[in-house]
OpenMM code with the backbone's topology and positions (N, CA, C; nanometers):
from openmm import Vec3, app, unit

residues = "MET ASN VAL ALA ASP ALA MET ASN ASN VAL ALA VAL ALA THR MET SER THR ALA ILE PHE ASP PRO ALA HIS SER CYS CYS GLU ARG ASN VAL PHE LEU VAL CYS CYS ARG GLU LYS ASP ALA LEU MET PRO PHE GLU LEU ASP GLN PHE LEU PRO TYR ARG LEU SER VAL ALA ALA ALA GLN VAL SER ARG ARG PHE ALA GLU ARG TYR ALA ALA GLU ALA GLY LEU THR ILE PRO GLU TRP ARG VAL LEU ALA HIS LEU ASP GLY SER GLY PRO VAL SER VAL ARG ASP ILE THR ALA ARG VAL ASN LEU ASP LYS SER VAL VAL SER ARG ALA ALA THR ARG LEU GLU ALA ALA GLY TYR LEU SER ARG SER GLY HIS ASP ARG ASP GLN ARG LEU VAL ALA LEU GLU LEU THR ALA THR GLY ARG ALA LEU MET ASP ARG LEU GLY ARG ILE ALA GLU ALA TYR GLN ALA GLU LEU LEU ALA GLU LEU GLY GLU ASP ALA PRO ALA PHE ARG ARG ALA LEU LEU ARG LEU ALA GLY PRO GLY ASP".split()
positions = [
    Vec3(6.8002, -13.3712, -11.9520),
    Vec3(6.8969, -13.4812, -11.9360),
    Vec3(6.8600, -13.5843, -12.0433),
    Vec3(6.9587, -13.6235, -12.1164),
    Vec3(6.9325, -13.7324, -12.2221),
    Vec3(6.9403, -13.8672, -12.1614),
    Vec3(6.9050, -13.9685, -12.2364),
    Vec3(6.8998, -14.1044, -12.1909),
    Vec3(7.0389, -14.1522, -12.1469),
    Vec3(7.1436, -14.1226, -12.2213),
    Vec3(7.2782, -14.1644, -12.1847),
    Vec3(7.3194, -14.1089, -12.0518),
    Vec3(7.2912, -13.9778, -12.0251),
    Vec3(7.3254, -13.9234, -11.8951),
    Vec3(7.2446, -13.9851, -11.7830),
    Vec3(7.1216, -14.0151, -11.8088),
    Vec3(7.0391, -14.0737, -11.7044),
    Vec3(7.0866, -14.2190, -11.6750),
    Vec3(7.1257, -14.2920, -11.7734),
    Vec3(7.1794, -14.4274, -11.7513),
    Vec3(7.3148, -14.4180, -11.6716),
    Vec3(7.3990, -14.3235, -11.7154),
    Vec3(7.5276, -14.3102, -11.6433),
    Vec3(7.5023, -14.2741, -11.4932),
    Vec3(7.4011, -14.1838, -11.4658),
    Vec3(7.3714, -14.1480, -11.3239),
    Vec3(7.3223, -14.2752, -11.2485),
    Vec3(7.2405, -14.3528, -11.3078),
    Vec3(7.1950, -14.4785, -11.2445),
    Vec3(7.3069, -14.5720, -11.2215),
    Vec3(7.3987, -14.5877, -11.3185),
    Vec3(7.5129, -14.6748, -11.3004),
    Vec3(7.6067, -14.6298, -11.1838),
    Vec3(7.6309, -14.5026, -11.1773),
    Vec3(7.7189, -14.4481, -11.0738),
    Vec3(7.6482, -14.4634, -10.9430),
    Vec3(7.5186, -14.4328, -10.9311),
    Vec3(7.4458, -14.4489, -10.8073),
    Vec3(7.4447, -14.5956, -10.7617),
    Vec3(7.4242, -14.6881, -10.8537),
    Vec3(7.4208, -14.8302, -10.8281),
    Vec3(7.5551, -14.8726, -10.7730),
    Vec3(7.6619, -14.8341, -10.8390),
    Vec3(7.7998, -14.8773, -10.7968),
    Vec3(7.8304, -14.8157, -10.6604),
    Vec3(7.7851, -14.6963, -10.6349),
    Vec3(7.8259, -14.6363, -10.5079),
    Vec3(7.7403, -14.6779, -10.3900),
    Vec3(7.6162, -14.7350, -10.4216),
    Vec3(7.5406, -14.7697, -10.3040),
    Vec3(7.5085, -14.9225, -10.2995),
    Vec3(7.4812, -14.9845, -10.4120),
    Vec3(7.4244, -15.1203, -10.4084),
    Vec3(7.5384, -15.2189, -10.3923),
    Vec3(7.6491, -15.2075, -10.4587),
    Vec3(7.7533, -15.3093, -10.4424),
    Vec3(7.8843, -15.2578, -10.3847),
    Vec3(7.8934, -15.1376, -10.3474),
    Vec3(8.0119, -15.0915, -10.2786),
    Vec3(7.9782, -15.0807, -10.1300),
    Vec3(8.0566, -15.1501, -10.0504),
    Vec3(8.0413, -15.1520, -9.9104),
    Vec3(8.1689, -15.0951, -9.8444),
    Vec3(8.1596, -14.9699, -9.7968),
    Vec3(8.2805, -14.9124, -9.7414),
    Vec3(8.3291, -14.9779, -9.6150),
    Vec3(8.2399, -15.0511, -9.5507),
    Vec3(8.2812, -15.1262, -9.4236),
    Vec3(8.3568, -15.2536, -9.4553),
    Vec3(8.3485, -15.2921, -9.5774),
    Vec3(8.4207, -15.4207, -9.6226),
    Vec3(8.5540, -15.3864, -9.6756),
    Vec3(8.6539, -15.4538, -9.6166),
    Vec3(8.7910, -15.4152, -9.6453),
    Vec3(8.8330, -15.4191, -9.7922),
    Vec3(8.7728, -15.5111, -9.8685),
    Vec3(8.8080, -15.5193, -10.0105),
    Vec3(8.7660, -15.4027, -10.0798),
    Vec3(8.6571, -15.3342, -10.0421),
    Vec3(8.6083, -15.2177, -10.1172),
    Vec3(8.6957, -15.0964, -10.0941),
    Vec3(8.7671, -15.0860, -9.9834),
    Vec3(8.8580, -14.9757, -9.9629),
    Vec3(8.9691, -14.9742, -10.0638),
    Vec3(9.0169, -15.0935, -10.1034),
    Vec3(9.1240, -15.1048, -10.2011),
    Vec3(9.0783, -15.1128, -10.3406),
    Vec3(8.9557, -15.1309, -10.3618),
    Vec3(8.8995, -15.1600, -10.4977),
    Vec3(8.8753, -15.0326, -10.5729),
    Vec3(8.9515, -15.0088, -10.6808),
    Vec3(8.9359, -14.8863, -10.7547),
    Vec3(8.8056, -14.8877, -10.8408),
    Vec3(8.7525, -15.0052, -10.8597),
    Vec3(8.6310, -15.0147, -10.9382),
    Vec3(8.5016, -15.0003, -10.8592),
    Vec3(8.5163, -14.9853, -10.7295),
    Vec3(8.4034, -14.9709, -10.6389),
    Vec3(8.3063, -15.0896, -10.6498),
    Vec3(8.3543, -15.2055, -10.6620),
    Vec3(8.2785, -15.3299, -10.6667),
    Vec3(8.3196, -15.4169, -10.5514),
    Vec3(8.2292, -15.4504, -10.4675),
    Vec3(8.2550, -15.5282, -10.3495),
    Vec3(8.2783, -15.6765, -10.3916),
    Vec3(8.3654, -15.7454, -10.3288),
    Vec3(8.3918, -15.8822, -10.3628),
    Vec3(8.2758, -15.9699, -10.3298),
    Vec3(8.1814, -15.9250, -10.2498),
    Vec3(8.0667, -15.9977, -10.2108),
    Vec3(7.9604, -15.9993, -10.3257),
    Vec3(7.9777, -15.9080, -10.4246),
    Vec3(7.8854, -15.9014, -10.5302),
    Vec3(7.9099, -16.0300, -10.6231),
    Vec3(7.8092, -16.0979, -10.6467),
    Vec3(7.8198, -16.2300, -10.7155),
    Vec3(7.9074, -16.2253, -10.8487),
    Vec3(7.8880, -16.1240, -10.9279),
    Vec3(7.9527, -16.1225, -11.0571),
    Vec3(8.0714, -16.0278, -11.0567),
    Vec3(8.1111, -15.9792, -10.9418),
    Vec3(8.2232, -15.8837, -10.9413),
    Vec3(8.3513, -15.9444, -10.9744),
    Vec3(8.4376, -15.8854, -11.0442),
    Vec3(8.5653, -15.9335, -11.0798),
    Vec3(8.6744, -15.8592, -10.9958),
    Vec3(8.7328, -15.9266, -10.9014),
    Vec3(8.8355, -15.8651, -10.8137),
    Vec3(8.9708, -15.9059, -10.8702),
    Vec3(9.0631, -15.8186, -10.8682),
    Vec3(9.2010, -15.8606, -10.9127),
    Vec3(9.2584, -15.9566, -10.8066),
    Vec3(9.3329, -16.0583, -10.8469),
    Vec3(9.3904, -16.1505, -10.7590),
    Vec3(9.5037, -16.0803, -10.6837),
    Vec3(9.4994, -16.0898, -10.5559),
    Vec3(9.6113, -16.0306, -10.4648),
    Vec3(9.6828, -16.1391, -10.3917),
    Vec3(9.8029, -16.1657, -10.4363),
    Vec3(9.8817, -16.2730, -10.3751),
    Vec3(9.8973, -16.2602, -10.2244),
    Vec3(9.9177, -16.1338, -10.1813),
    Vec3(9.9336, -16.1100, -10.0417),
    Vec3(9.8122, -16.1419, -9.9560),
    Vec3(9.6964, -16.1519, -10.0180),
    Vec3(9.5727, -16.1872, -9.9460),
    Vec3(9.5403, -16.3334, -9.9659),
    Vec3(9.6142, -16.4113, -10.0361),
    Vec3(9.5888, -16.5494, -10.0644),
    Vec3(9.6495, -16.6312, -9.9462),
    Vec3(9.5505, -16.6985, -9.8785),
    Vec3(9.5887, -16.7658, -9.7506),
    Vec3(9.7019, -16.8689, -9.7696),
    Vec3(9.6973, -16.9571, -9.8693),
    Vec3(9.8068, -17.0532, -9.8807),
    Vec3(9.9446, -16.9815, -9.8944),
    Vec3(9.9479, -16.8752, -9.9692),
    Vec3(10.0759, -16.8047, -9.9825),
    Vec3(10.1154, -16.7514, -9.8541),
    Vec3(10.0243, -16.6870, -9.7730),
    Vec3(10.0583, -16.6220, -9.6464),
    Vec3(10.1064, -16.7275, -9.5477),
    Vec3(10.0451, -16.8466, -9.5452),
    Vec3(10.0817, -16.9540, -9.4629),
    Vec3(10.2255, -16.9956, -9.4984),
    Vec3(10.2540, -17.0116, -9.6253),
    Vec3(10.3819, -17.0606, -9.6723),
    Vec3(10.4936, -16.9527, -9.6293),
    Vec3(10.4643, -16.8309, -9.6448),
    Vec3(10.5604, -16.7242, -9.6090),
    Vec3(10.5846, -16.7210, -9.4546),
    Vec3(10.4720, -16.7310, -9.3861),
    Vec3(10.4904, -16.7340, -9.2314),
    Vec3(10.5687, -16.8570, -9.1876),
    Vec3(10.5364, -16.9710, -9.2441),
    Vec3(10.6047, -17.0947, -9.2137),
    Vec3(10.7605, -17.0879, -9.2371),
    Vec3(10.7922, -17.0268, -9.3541),
    Vec3(10.9291, -17.0157, -9.3921),
    Vec3(11.0050, -16.9218, -9.2978),
    Vec3(10.9424, -16.8104, -9.2614),
    Vec3(11.0005, -16.7176, -9.1741),
    Vec3(11.0197, -16.7718, -9.0347),
    Vec3(10.9222, -16.8454, -8.9808),
    Vec3(10.9318, -16.9040, -8.8462),
    Vec3(11.0412, -17.0099, -8.8524),
    Vec3(11.0380, -17.0896, -8.9544),
    Vec3(11.1410, -17.1997, -8.9648),
    Vec3(11.2719, -17.1416, -8.9796),
    Vec3(11.2940, -17.0346, -9.0623),
    Vec3(11.4255, -16.9676, -9.0832),
    Vec3(11.4720, -16.9148, -8.9405),
    Vec3(11.3918, -16.8522, -8.8652),
    Vec3(11.4286, -16.7918, -8.7397),
    Vec3(11.4776, -16.8991, -8.6437),
    Vec3(11.4119, -17.0149, -8.6474),
    Vec3(11.4523, -17.1245, -8.5537),
    Vec3(11.5801, -17.1883, -8.6103),
    Vec3(11.5911, -17.2052, -8.7419),
    Vec3(11.7122, -17.2615, -8.7996),
    Vec3(11.8370, -17.1912, -8.7561),
    Vec3(11.8226, -17.0589, -8.7502),
    Vec3(11.9405, -16.9819, -8.7048),
    Vec3(11.9889, -17.0178, -8.5668),
    Vec3(11.8960, -17.0611, -8.4826),
    Vec3(11.9317, -17.0978, -8.3547),
    Vec3(12.0022, -17.2281, -8.3455),
    Vec3(11.9451, -17.3370, -8.4102),
    Vec3(12.0104, -17.4599, -8.4045),
    Vec3(12.1353, -17.4684, -8.4914),
    Vec3(12.1423, -17.3822, -8.5910),
    Vec3(12.2658, -17.3813, -8.6689),
    Vec3(12.3728, -17.3188, -8.5858),
    Vec3(12.3447, -17.2165, -8.5066),
    Vec3(12.4485, -17.1551, -8.4159),
    Vec3(12.4859, -17.2526, -8.3121),
    Vec3(12.3934, -17.3304, -8.2598),
    Vec3(12.4276, -17.4251, -8.1519),
    Vec3(12.5082, -17.5492, -8.2042),
    Vec3(12.4715, -17.6000, -8.3196),
    Vec3(12.5222, -17.7272, -8.3586),
    Vec3(12.5679, -17.7378, -8.5068),
    Vec3(12.5440, -17.6277, -8.5863),
    Vec3(12.5826, -17.6258, -8.7266),
    Vec3(12.4957, -17.7099, -8.8102),
    Vec3(12.3727, -17.7304, -8.7711),
    Vec3(12.2768, -17.8225, -8.8422),
    Vec3(12.1998, -17.7438, -8.9549),
    Vec3(12.1624, -17.8166, -9.0534),
    Vec3(12.0701, -17.7674, -9.1536),
    Vec3(11.9292, -17.8001, -9.1155),
    Vec3(11.8289, -17.7487, -9.1855),
    Vec3(11.6931, -17.7750, -9.1581),
    Vec3(11.6678, -17.9283, -9.1745),
    Vec3(11.7080, -17.9913, -9.2866),
    Vec3(11.6841, -18.1420, -9.2953),
    Vec3(11.7481, -18.2177, -9.1796),
    Vec3(11.8714, -18.1772, -9.1423),
    Vec3(11.9406, -18.2506, -9.0290),
    Vec3(11.8634, -18.2323, -8.9064),
    Vec3(11.8133, -18.1128, -8.8720),
    Vec3(11.7311, -18.0916, -8.7567),
    Vec3(11.6052, -18.1758, -8.7550),
    Vec3(11.5380, -18.1786, -8.8682),
    Vec3(11.4150, -18.2599, -8.8769),
    Vec3(11.4441, -18.4117, -8.8573),
    Vec3(11.5467, -18.4591, -8.9163),
    Vec3(11.5800, -18.6045, -8.8968),
    Vec3(11.6119, -18.6276, -8.7553),
    Vec3(11.6886, -18.5508, -8.6901),
    Vec3(11.7244, -18.5660, -8.5473),
    Vec3(11.6007, -18.5592, -8.4606),
    Vec3(11.5226, -18.4593, -8.4793),
    Vec3(11.4008, -18.4375, -8.4015),
    Vec3(11.3018, -18.5519, -8.4169),
    Vec3(11.2914, -18.6083, -8.5396),
    Vec3(11.2021, -18.7205, -8.5532),
    Vec3(11.2558, -18.8452, -8.4818),
    Vec3(11.3911, -18.8682, -8.4993),
    Vec3(11.4487, -18.9803, -8.4343),
    Vec3(11.4387, -18.9720, -8.2811),
    Vec3(11.4492, -18.8552, -8.2343),
    Vec3(11.4416, -18.8255, -8.0857),
    Vec3(11.3088, -18.8723, -8.0326),
    Vec3(11.2014, -18.8564, -8.1109),
    Vec3(11.0719, -18.8865, -8.0729),
    Vec3(11.0207, -19.0226, -8.1052),
    Vec3(11.0951, -19.0942, -8.1942),
    Vec3(11.0369, -19.2161, -8.2485),
    Vec3(11.1214, -19.3414, -8.2190),
    Vec3(11.2441, -19.3280, -8.1928),
    Vec3(11.3338, -19.4375, -8.1798),
    Vec3(11.3776, -19.4844, -8.3245),
    Vec3(11.4324, -19.6085, -8.3390),
    Vec3(11.4804, -19.6529, -8.4677),
    Vec3(11.3734, -19.6574, -8.5762),
    Vec3(11.3981, -19.5900, -8.6933),
    Vec3(11.3069, -19.5975, -8.8044),
    Vec3(11.3797, -19.5927, -8.9320),
    Vec3(11.3162, -19.6156, -9.0425),
    Vec3(11.3732, -19.6072, -9.1732),
    Vec3(11.3682, -19.4692, -9.2315),
    Vec3(11.4541, -19.4479, -9.3335),
    Vec3(11.4514, -19.3227, -9.4082),
    Vec3(11.3092, -19.2993, -9.4628),
    Vec3(11.2458, -19.4068, -9.5134),
    Vec3(11.1059, -19.3937, -9.5618),
    Vec3(11.0143, -19.3444, -9.4573),
    Vec3(11.0182, -19.3904, -9.3348),
    Vec3(10.9393, -19.3477, -9.2266),
    Vec3(10.9568, -19.2008, -9.1952),
    Vec3(11.0864, -19.1596, -9.1920),
    Vec3(11.1173, -19.0199, -9.1611),
    Vec3(11.0674, -18.9266, -9.2752),
    Vec3(11.0884, -18.9733, -9.4036),
    Vec3(11.0449, -18.8920, -9.5121),
    Vec3(10.8967, -18.8701, -9.5143),
    Vec3(10.8179, -18.9704, -9.4711),
    Vec3(10.6741, -18.9555, -9.4648),
    Vec3(10.6349, -18.8573, -9.3500),
    Vec3(10.7122, -18.8399, -9.2475),
    Vec3(10.6774, -18.7612, -9.1343),
    Vec3(10.7243, -18.6134, -9.1408),
    Vec3(10.8485, -18.5965, -9.2003),
    Vec3(10.9072, -18.4611, -9.1904),
    Vec3(10.8928, -18.3719, -9.3107),
    Vec3(10.8162, -18.4234, -9.4155),
    Vec3(10.7833, -18.3379, -9.5309),
    Vec3(10.9081, -18.2990, -9.6089),
    Vec3(11.0005, -18.3969, -9.6331),
    Vec3(11.1157, -18.3822, -9.7135),
    Vec3(11.1281, -18.5036, -9.8040),
    Vec3(11.1967, -18.4807, -9.9181),
    Vec3(11.2123, -18.5840, -10.0151),
    Vec3(11.3103, -18.6909, -9.9582),
    Vec3(11.2991, -18.8104, -10.0041),
    Vec3(11.3822, -18.9202, -9.9522),
    Vec3(11.5363, -18.8900, -9.9755),
    Vec3(11.5708, -18.8312, -10.0894),
    Vec3(11.7142, -18.8011, -10.1161),
    Vec3(11.7591, -18.6949, -10.0103),
    Vec3(11.6823, -18.6063, -9.9786),
    Vec3(11.7247, -18.5037, -9.8794),
    Vec3(11.7448, -18.5637, -9.7418),
    Vec3(11.6495, -18.6526, -9.7074),
    Vec3(11.6581, -18.7245, -9.5767),
    Vec3(11.7816, -18.8075, -9.5721),
    Vec3(11.8122, -18.8806, -9.6832),
    Vec3(11.9252, -18.9713, -9.6915),
    Vec3(12.0528, -18.8984, -9.6794),
    Vec3(12.0630, -18.7835, -9.7496),
    Vec3(12.1905, -18.7005, -9.7379),
    Vec3(12.2103, -18.6434, -9.5970),
    Vec3(12.0979, -18.6053, -9.5345),
    Vec3(12.1030, -18.5481, -9.4004),
    Vec3(12.1467, -18.6637, -9.3030),
    Vec3(12.0900, -18.7820, -9.3200),
    Vec3(12.1267, -18.8907, -9.2396),
    Vec3(12.2733, -18.9320, -9.2536),
    Vec3(12.3232, -18.9302, -9.3763),
    Vec3(12.4701, -18.9606, -9.4003),
    Vec3(12.5560, -18.8565, -9.3252),
    Vec3(12.5238, -18.7264, -9.3349),
    Vec3(12.6040, -18.6305, -9.2620),
    Vec3(12.5925, -18.6463, -9.1096),
    Vec3(12.4746, -18.6764, -9.0624),
    Vec3(12.4551, -18.6971, -8.9179),
    Vec3(12.5281, -18.8213, -8.8694),
    Vec3(12.5304, -18.9202, -8.9494),
    Vec3(12.6041, -19.0436, -8.9130),
    Vec3(12.7563, -19.0117, -8.9053),
    Vec3(12.8068, -18.9394, -9.0103),
    Vec3(12.9472, -18.9019, -9.0117),
    Vec3(12.9880, -18.8164, -8.8930),
    Vec3(12.8921, -18.7378, -8.8436),
    Vec3(12.9167, -18.6458, -8.7241),
    Vec3(12.8993, -18.7280, -8.5948),
    Vec3(12.8556, -18.8518, -8.5997),
    Vec3(12.8399, -18.9391, -8.4802),
    Vec3(12.7059, -18.9211, -8.4152),
    Vec3(12.6080, -18.8552, -8.4712),
    Vec3(12.4803, -18.8311, -8.4065),
    Vec3(12.3758, -18.9445, -8.4223),
    Vec3(12.4005, -19.0269, -8.5324),
    Vec3(12.3053, -19.1367, -8.5473),
    Vec3(12.3873, -19.2565, -8.6039),
    Vec3(12.3202, -19.3755, -8.5923),
    Vec3(12.3794, -19.4974, -8.6438),
    Vec3(12.2734, -19.5666, -8.7330),
    Vec3(12.3205, -19.6521, -8.8134),
    Vec3(12.2386, -19.7327, -8.9036),
    Vec3(12.2493, -19.8806, -8.8609),
    Vec3(12.1354, -19.9461, -8.8769),
    Vec3(12.1441, -20.0888, -8.8499),
    Vec3(12.0264, -20.1550, -8.9332),
    Vec3(12.0204, -20.2871, -8.9342),
    Vec3(11.9117, -20.3558, -9.0078),
    Vec3(11.7820, -20.3207, -8.9425),
    Vec3(11.6799, -20.3055, -9.0269),
    Vec3(11.5416, -20.2768, -8.9840),
    Vec3(11.4813, -20.4027, -8.9326),
    Vec3(11.4123, -20.3911, -8.8150),
    Vec3(11.3484, -20.5038, -8.7503),
    Vec3(11.2504, -20.5851, -8.8349),
    Vec3(11.1615, -20.5066, -8.9079),
    Vec3(11.0467, -20.5656, -8.9755),
    Vec3(11.0726, -20.5926, -9.1237),
    Vec3(11.1689, -20.5197, -9.1836),
    Vec3(11.1983, -20.5304, -9.3253),
    Vec3(11.3443, -20.5290, -9.3569),
    Vec3(11.4052, -20.6380, -9.3867),
    Vec3(11.5467, -20.6466, -9.4076),
    Vec3(11.6000, -20.5608, -9.5275),
    Vec3(11.5074, -20.5224, -9.6127),
    Vec3(11.5545, -20.4409, -9.7248),
    Vec3(11.5781, -20.2935, -9.6745),
    Vec3(11.5275, -20.2595, -9.5635),
    Vec3(11.5389, -20.1195, -9.5085),
    Vec3(11.6495, -20.1132, -9.4059),
    Vec3(11.6995, -19.9974, -9.3914),
    Vec3(11.8071, -19.9664, -9.2850),
    Vec3(11.7318, -19.8829, -9.1852),
    Vec3(11.7609, -19.9129, -9.0586),
    Vec3(11.6975, -19.8390, -8.9462),
    Vec3(11.8031, -19.7352, -8.8989),
    Vec3(11.7526, -19.6099, -8.8739),
    Vec3(11.8353, -19.5029, -8.8193),
    Vec3(11.8016, -19.4866, -8.6758),
    Vec3(11.9003, -19.4571, -8.5990),
    Vec3(11.8797, -19.4396, -8.4569),
    Vec3(11.9823, -19.3397, -8.3993),
    Vec3(11.9325, -19.2573, -8.3012),
    Vec3(12.0262, -19.1605, -8.2330),
    Vec3(12.1349, -19.2402, -8.1561),
    Vec3(12.2593, -19.1874, -8.1595),
    Vec3(12.3652, -19.2403, -8.0720),
    Vec3(12.3541, -19.1623, -7.9438),
    Vec3(12.4382, -19.1984, -7.8439),
    Vec3(12.4347, -19.1222, -7.7196),
    Vec3(12.4729, -18.9736, -7.7433),
    Vec3(12.5660, -18.9509, -7.8370),
    Vec3(12.5993, -18.8142, -7.8750),
    Vec3(12.4829, -18.7455, -7.9329),
    Vec3(12.4084, -18.8113, -8.0190),
    Vec3(12.2882, -18.7542, -8.0788),
    Vec3(12.1805, -18.7216, -7.9774),
    Vec3(12.1617, -18.8097, -7.8797),
    Vec3(12.0658, -18.7825, -7.7741),
    Vec3(12.1101, -18.6639, -7.6859),
    Vec3(12.2370, -18.6505, -7.6593),
    Vec3(12.2859, -18.5332, -7.5864),
    Vec3(12.2564, -18.4031, -7.6616),
    Vec3(12.2833, -18.4102, -7.7942),
    Vec3(12.2637, -18.2953, -7.8779),
    Vec3(12.1061, -18.2572, -7.8792),
    Vec3(12.0262, -18.3575, -7.8908),
    Vec3(11.8823, -18.3326, -7.8875),
    Vec3(11.8341, -18.2810, -7.7505),
    Vec3(11.8945, -18.3159, -7.6428),
    Vec3(11.8621, -18.2617, -7.5136),
    Vec3(11.8844, -18.1090, -7.5175),
    Vec3(12.0037, -18.0661, -7.5702),
    Vec3(12.0277, -17.9244, -7.5793),
    Vec3(11.9403, -17.8553, -7.6795),
    Vec3(11.9182, -17.9160, -7.7921),
    Vec3(11.8375, -17.8568, -7.8975),
    Vec3(11.6878, -17.8568, -7.8573),
    Vec3(11.6446, -17.9559, -7.7754),
    Vec3(11.5073, -17.9574, -7.7242),
    Vec3(11.4802, -17.8372, -7.6338),
    Vec3(11.5798, -17.7984, -7.5502),
    Vec3(11.5604, -17.6804, -7.4678),
    Vec3(11.5590, -17.5493, -7.5550),
    Vec3(11.6299, -17.5455, -7.6610),
    Vec3(11.6262, -17.4339, -7.7498),
    Vec3(11.4935, -17.4252, -7.8251),
    Vec3(11.4443, -17.5422, -7.8617),
    Vec3(11.3157, -17.5556, -7.9320),
    Vec3(11.1996, -17.5056, -7.8402),
    Vec3(11.2084, -17.5564, -7.7146),
    Vec3(11.1008, -17.5174, -7.6199),
    Vec3(11.1051, -17.3645, -7.5938),
    Vec3(11.2200, -17.3088, -7.5791),
    Vec3(11.2312, -17.1582, -7.5582),
    Vec3(11.1758, -17.0866, -7.6804),
    Vec3(11.2140, -17.1336, -7.7973),
    Vec3(11.1687, -17.0627, -7.9176),
    Vec3(11.0118, -17.0747, -7.9352),
    Vec3(10.9569, -17.1936, -7.9027),
    Vec3(10.8150, -17.2113, -7.9032),
    Vec3(10.7476, -17.1121, -7.8043),
    Vec3(10.8066, -17.0987, -7.6815),
    Vec3(10.7493, -17.0139, -7.5840),
    Vec3(10.7449, -16.8642, -7.6343),
    Vec3(10.8585, -16.8264, -7.7053),
    Vec3(10.8617, -16.6914, -7.7679),
    Vec3(10.7517, -16.6768, -7.8695),
    Vec3(10.7336, -16.7729, -7.9546),
    Vec3(10.6264, -16.7656, -8.0590),
    Vec3(10.4879, -16.7563, -7.9911),
    Vec3(10.4604, -16.8321, -7.8909),
    Vec3(10.3334, -16.8249, -7.8220),
    Vec3(10.3135, -16.6928, -7.7617),
    Vec3(10.4193, -16.6386, -7.6996),
    Vec3(10.4104, -16.5055, -7.6409),
    Vec3(10.3798, -16.3963, -7.7524),
    Vec3(10.4499, -16.4172, -7.8674),
    Vec3(10.4208, -16.3220, -7.9765),
    Vec3(10.2777, -16.3292, -8.0207),
    Vec3(10.2191, -16.4465, -8.0188),
    Vec3(10.0829, -16.4601, -8.0603),
    Vec3(9.9850, -16.4119, -7.9514),
    Vec3(10.0321, -16.4141, -7.8241),
    Vec3(9.9490, -16.3692, -7.7160),
    Vec3(9.8218, -16.4520, -7.6991),
    Vec3(9.7094, -16.3804, -7.6771),
    Vec3(9.5790, -16.4436, -7.6582),
    Vec3(9.5337, -16.5167, -7.7792),
    Vec3(9.5896, -16.4912, -7.8960),
    Vec3(9.5502, -16.5583, -8.0171),
    Vec3(9.6066, -16.6971, -8.0310),
    Vec3(9.7038, -16.7314, -7.9460),
    Vec3(9.7757, -16.8561, -7.9597),
    Vec3(9.6852, -16.9791, -7.9542),
    Vec3(9.5892, -16.9926, -7.8630),
    Vec3(9.4986, -17.1165, -7.8660),
    Vec3(9.4212, -17.1216, -7.9976),
    Vec3(9.3642, -17.0127, -8.0426),
    Vec3(9.2917, -17.0135, -8.1744),
    Vec3(9.3802, -17.0474, -8.2820),
    Vec3(9.4967, -16.9974, -8.2888),
    Vec3(9.5924, -17.0264, -8.3947),
    Vec3(9.6233, -17.1739, -8.3995),
    Vec3(9.6493, -17.2381, -8.2824),
    Vec3(9.6806, -17.3812, -8.2734),
    Vec3(9.5530, -17.4617, -8.3288),
    Vec3(9.4355, -17.4196, -8.2908),
    Vec3(9.3170, -17.4905, -8.3378),
    Vec3(9.3067, -17.4842, -8.4872),
    Vec3(9.3313, -17.3619, -8.5446),
    Vec3(9.3219, -17.3427, -8.6852),
    Vec3(9.4302, -17.4272, -8.7614),
    Vec3(9.5451, -17.4308, -8.7073),
    Vec3(9.6542, -17.5130, -8.7673),
    Vec3(9.6103, -17.6583, -8.7676),
    Vec3(9.5537, -17.7066, -8.6623),
    Vec3(9.5092, -17.8461, -8.6534),
    Vec3(9.4052, -17.8787, -8.7573),
    Vec3(9.3123, -17.7773, -8.7724),
    Vec3(9.2077, -17.7969, -8.8799),
    Vec3(9.2626, -17.8053, -9.0176),
    Vec3(9.3630, -17.7153, -9.0437),
    Vec3(9.4245, -17.7115, -9.1790),
    Vec3(9.5155, -17.8235, -9.2073),
    Vec3(9.6051, -17.8652, -9.1099),
    Vec3(9.7011, -17.9633, -9.1344),
    Vec3(9.6640, -18.1038, -9.0802),
    Vec3(9.5747, -18.1118, -8.9925),
    Vec3(9.5398, -18.2379, -8.9293),
    Vec3(9.6279, -18.2625, -8.8116),
    Vec3(9.5805, -18.3460, -8.7196),
    Vec3(9.6528, -18.3625, -8.5920),
    Vec3(9.7849, -18.4372, -8.6038),
    Vec3(9.8023, -18.5245, -8.7084),
    Vec3(9.9237, -18.6047, -8.7136),
    Vec3(10.0305, -18.5420, -8.8051),
    Vec3(10.0000, -18.4268, -8.8629),
    Vec3(10.0935, -18.3677, -8.9543),
    Vec3(10.1773, -18.2602, -8.8871),
] * unit.nanometer
topology = app.Topology()
chain = topology.addChain("A")
for resn in residues:
    res = topology.addResidue(resn, chain)
    for name in ("N", "CA", "C"):
        topology.addAtom(name, app.Element.getBySymbol(name[0]), res)
């Protein structure tokens, strides 16, 4: 056996024993037989394994499934639902306050509020603390709508929790760690 063959045998043996871990899931997919736990290993980036991406996809799917329900009930868009839901829990607030809470741009919240006002679900008035701002508030019709939509939301959440099963409490704790309690 020449030196090159001997070195090749050592390299193959090293790759197959020292840094390849068949019990580790990344190694099963890795054509280079290099475990991601190896300090200098180069793993190809896998978008489907990237947690921020998976969270975004899951959030969009869950939101879309719920949006179908309130759209069928009241013809609302996602921004309209978020504005109504925030107003239902907060009382009169400004567009700026809603924007900070519901993770939407101010222009999106403003357009949603205009549509909701035209539909009779909310009213605008002067803001108590800052006269430059306008306060938004649910009307009686808006509160009645939120009573119906609240029951739909509670039923949907119960379905999601049932889908998660025994993992639901751990999932909630993980979300709180990632997003914080007020978000």
